[in-house]
C-alpha positions as CSV (number, residue, x, y, z in Angstrom):
1,X,153.9,31.0,131.9
2,X,152.6,32.5,128.8
3,X,153.5,35.7,127.0
4,X,150.0,36.3,125.7
5,X,147.0,38.0,127.2
6,X,143.6,36.6,126.5
7,X,141.1,39.3,125.6
8,X,138.3,39.8,128.2
9,X,135.7,39.4,125.5
10,X,136.0,35.6,125.8
11,X,137.4,35.0,122.3
12,X,140.3,32.8,121.6
13,X,142.5,35.4,119.9
14,X,145.7,36.4,121.6
15,X,148.2,39.3,121.3
16,X,151.7,39.8,122.6
17,X,152.0,41.1,126.1
18,X,153.9,44.3,126.7
19,X,154.1,47.6,124.9
20,X,152.7,48.1,121.5
21,X,155.2,49.8,119.1
22,X,153.9,52.9,117.4
23,X,155.2,54.8,114.5
24,X,155.8,54.1,110.8
25,X,157.7,51.0,109.8
26,X,158.2,49.2,106.6
27,X,159.7,49.8,103.2
28,X,157.9,53.1,102.6
29,X,159.2,54.7,105.8
30,X,161.9,57.4,105.5
31,X,165.2,56.3,106.9
32,X,165.5,59.5,109.0
33,X,162.6,58.3,111.1
34,X,164.0,54.9,111.9
35,X,166.6,55.9,114.5
36,X,168.8,58.6,115.8
37,X,172.3,59.7,114.8
38,X,174.6,61.5,117.1
39,X,177.9,63.1,116.0
40,X,180.7,63.6,118.6
41,X,182.4,66.9,118.9
42,X,185.7,65.2,118.0
43,X,184.3,64.2,114.6
44,X,183.4,67.7,113.7
45,X,186.8,68.9,115.0
46,X,188.6,66.6,112.7
47,X,186.5,67.5,109.7
48,X,187.0,71.3,110.4
49,X,190.7,70.8,110.9
50,X,191.2,68.9,107.6
51,X,189.1,71.5,105.7
52,X,191.1,74.4,107.2
53,X,194.5,72.8,106.3
54,X,193.3,72.4,102.6
55,X,193.1,76.2,102.2
56,X,196.3,77.7,100.6
57,X,197.9,80.3,102.9
58,X,197.3,78.4,106.1
59,X,200.6,77.5,107.7
60,X,199.4,75.6,110.8
61,X,196.7,75.5,113.4
62,X,196.8,76.1,117.1
63,X,197.9,78.8,119.5
64,X,201.6,79.2,120.5
65,X,201.5,76.8,123.4
66,X,199.4,74.2,121.6
67,X,201.8,74.2,118.7
68,X,204.8,73.9,121.0
69,X,203.3,71.0,122.9
70,X,202.1,69.4,119.7
71,X,205.6,69.6,118.2
72,X,207.0,67.7,121.2
73,X,204.3,65.0,121.2
74,X,204.7,64.6,117.4
75,X,208.3,63.7,117.9
76,X,207.6,61.0,120.5
77,X,207.8,57.5,118.9
78,X,204.4,56.4,117.8
79,X,203.0,60.0,118.1
80,X,201.0,61.4,115.2
81,X,200.1,65.0,114.4
82,X,196.7,65.9,115.8
83,X,194.3,66.9,113.1
84,X,192.1,68.8,115.5
85,X,194.9,70.9,117.1
86,X,193.6,74.5,117.1
87,X,190.0,73.5,116.6
88,X,187.2,73.8,119.1
89,X,183.6,73.0,118.3
90,X,180.2,73.0,120.0
91,X,177.8,70.5,118.5
92,X,174.1,70.5,119.2
93,X,171.3,68.3,117.8
94,X,171.1,70.2,114.5
95,X,173.8,72.9,114.6
96,X,177.5,73.3,115.1
97,X,179.8,76.3,115.9
98,X,183.5,76.2,115.1
99,X,186.4,78.2,116.6
100,X,189.8,78.0,114.9
101,X,193.3,79.2,115.9
102,X,195.4,79.6,112.8
103,X,198.8,80.7,111.6
104,X,198.9,82.2,108.2
105,X,201.7,82.5,105.6
106,X,203.3,86.0,105.3
107,X,201.9,87.9,102.3
108,X,198.4,86.5,102.1
109,X,195.4,88.7,102.6
110,X,194.0,87.6,106.0
111,X,190.5,88.8,105.2
112,X,190.5,86.7,102.0
113,X,192.0,83.6,103.6
114,X,189.4,83.9,106.5
115,X,186.6,83.9,103.9
116,X,188.1,80.9,102.2
117,X,188.5,79.0,105.5
118,X,184.9,79.7,106.4
119,X,183.6,78.5,103.1
120,X,185.7,75.4,103.1
121,X,184.8,74.5,106.7
122,X,181.1,75.2,106.4
123,X,180.9,73.2,103.1
124,X,182.8,70.2,104.6
125,X,181.0,70.0,107.9
126,X,177.5,70.5,106.5
127,X,178.1,68.0,103.6
128,X,179.6,65.3,105.9
129,X,177.4,65.7,109.0
130,X,174.2,67.3,107.9
131,X,174.6,69.8,110.7
132,X,174.0,73.5,110.1
133,X,177.2,75.5,110.8
134,X,176.0,78.7,112.5
135,X,179.4,80.3,112.9
136,X,183.1,79.9,112.2
137,X,185.2,82.1,114.4
138,X,188.9,82.5,113.3
139,X,191.7,83.8,115.5
140,X,194.9,84.5,113.6
141,X,197.5,83.9,116.2
142,X,200.7,84.4,114.1
143,X,202.2,85.0,110.7
144,X,204.7,82.6,109.4
145,X,207.7,84.4,107.8
146,X,209.6,82.7,105.0
147,X,212.9,82.7,106.9
148,X,211.5,81.3,110.1
149,X,212.2,77.7,111.0
150,X,209.4,75.3,111.6
151,X,209.2,73.5,114.9
152,X,208.5,70.3,113.0
153,X,211.2,70.6,110.3
154,X,214.8,69.8,110.6
155,X,216.8,68.3,113.5
156,X,217.8,69.8,116.7
157,X,221.1,71.6,117.2
158,X,222.5,68.7,119.2
159,X,222.8,65.2,117.7
């Protein structure tokens, strides 16, 4: 059996059977047109979480229950802190939206820290993924006071 089709014109030329590929190929073709890149929500969550933690005045991320459960799972042998705790994203083909739950340090101006977080998150996500960040919503869930104990620091009362 042959993979060639003989033309009906009677000539002895042959061409490969099947679909003919269309589109630009070769050295002069832009790399963007040579395939498709998809970025998972979890990738954008990690980028946004790391960018948020870099902003001075952010104590932690996550709502009360998420922080509590996270503190427990972090203490389990082999458990690691989740970079994306407190971060939710929606990723489309060209755009992303980010929702953050944060705890700020006492004494910082929340309006200023929110602006810094937005700038840092938008810069990091757009630079690393090429996605346009259409919004960064920030929910300040708590204020960490200097005399409060962290759930992650120190040992329990019972040894």
